[in-house]
N, C-alpha and C positions, 0 to 999 in steps of 0.2 A: 205777757202773762206766762207763768211757768206752772205746769201741772205735772204731778208724779202719779204714775199708774203702776199697780202691782198685779200681775197675773201669775198663773201657775201651770206648768206643763204636766202632761201625763208622763208617767215613768217610761223611759225608753225613747222619748221624743226629742231629747236634747240635740242630737246630731242633726236630725231632719229640720228642727227649728233653726239652728244656726245656719245650715246650708240654705234654707229658704230665704234668709235675710241677706244672702250674698247676691240674690237675684230679685229684689223687690221690683215689680213692674215699673218701668219708666213713666207710664201714664199715671200710675198711682202717686209716684213721687212728684210729678208735675202738678197733680191736683192738690196735693198737700201744700206745696209751695204757693200755688195760686190762691189758696184759701188761708194764707197767713201763717204758715209754719216757717219759723226761722231756724229751728233746730229740733231734732228728734233723736234722742240717744236711747239705746237699749243695752242693759246689762243682764247677764244671767248668772245666777249662783245655784248650781244644781237644777232643781225644778222651778225655782223662783225666778221670775222675770220682772225687772224693774225698768220703767221707761220714764224719761223726763222729756216733756214736750214744751218748747217755747214757741208761743204763737200769739197772734193778735187777740183772738177770741175763741176759746176752746169749745164753747157750746155751738157757735156758728160753724166751726170746723167740723164737728161731729155731724151737724145737720147737713152740711155740704157733701160730706163723704158717704153718709148713710145709704143713699140710694144709687150711688155711682157703681155701675156694673163691675168695673175692675176692683173696686173695694169690696163689693159683695163677694166676689170670687176669692179675694185675698182673705177676708174674714172667715169664709167657709174653710179654706185651707188651714188657716191658723187654728180655727176651732177644733179641727180634727186632732190637733196636737196638744190642746190645752184642757186642763181640768177646771181651771178658773179663767174665764175669758174676760176681755174688755167688753162691757155690755152696751157700749155706745149710747148710754143715756147721758143726758146733760145734767142729771141730778148731781149736785155737789161739784159741778164743773169748776166753780171758783175755788174749791178747796183741794180736790184731788186727795192725795195723802196729806193729812195735816202735818205741818212742820212741828217738830218737838223741840229742836234746838238748832241754833245757828251761831257759830263763833263770832260772826259780825255783830251780834247783839251783846257781846261781852265787852265791857269797858277795859 
């Protein structure tokens, strides 16, 4: 399954956000992988952050990470930098950002 997520940074948090992602806790990365993450990519354009997550089951991943202490600490750190956060609800987990167009669909 592939899910796209859009969050937004607070003005001035760009550098801190980028730097934080150079040191994602190994325990958190291990938990992501153990819970079915195959790939997790993040792009930033100004204050807009776009993530594409490829995993076995997004709702199950969120449930597994939600109460994990290392993730709680990470989300708190990220939340200090974001105006629009990832809310960790599984609502719409099958959709994420709805796809509007894909070149593969064009004959």
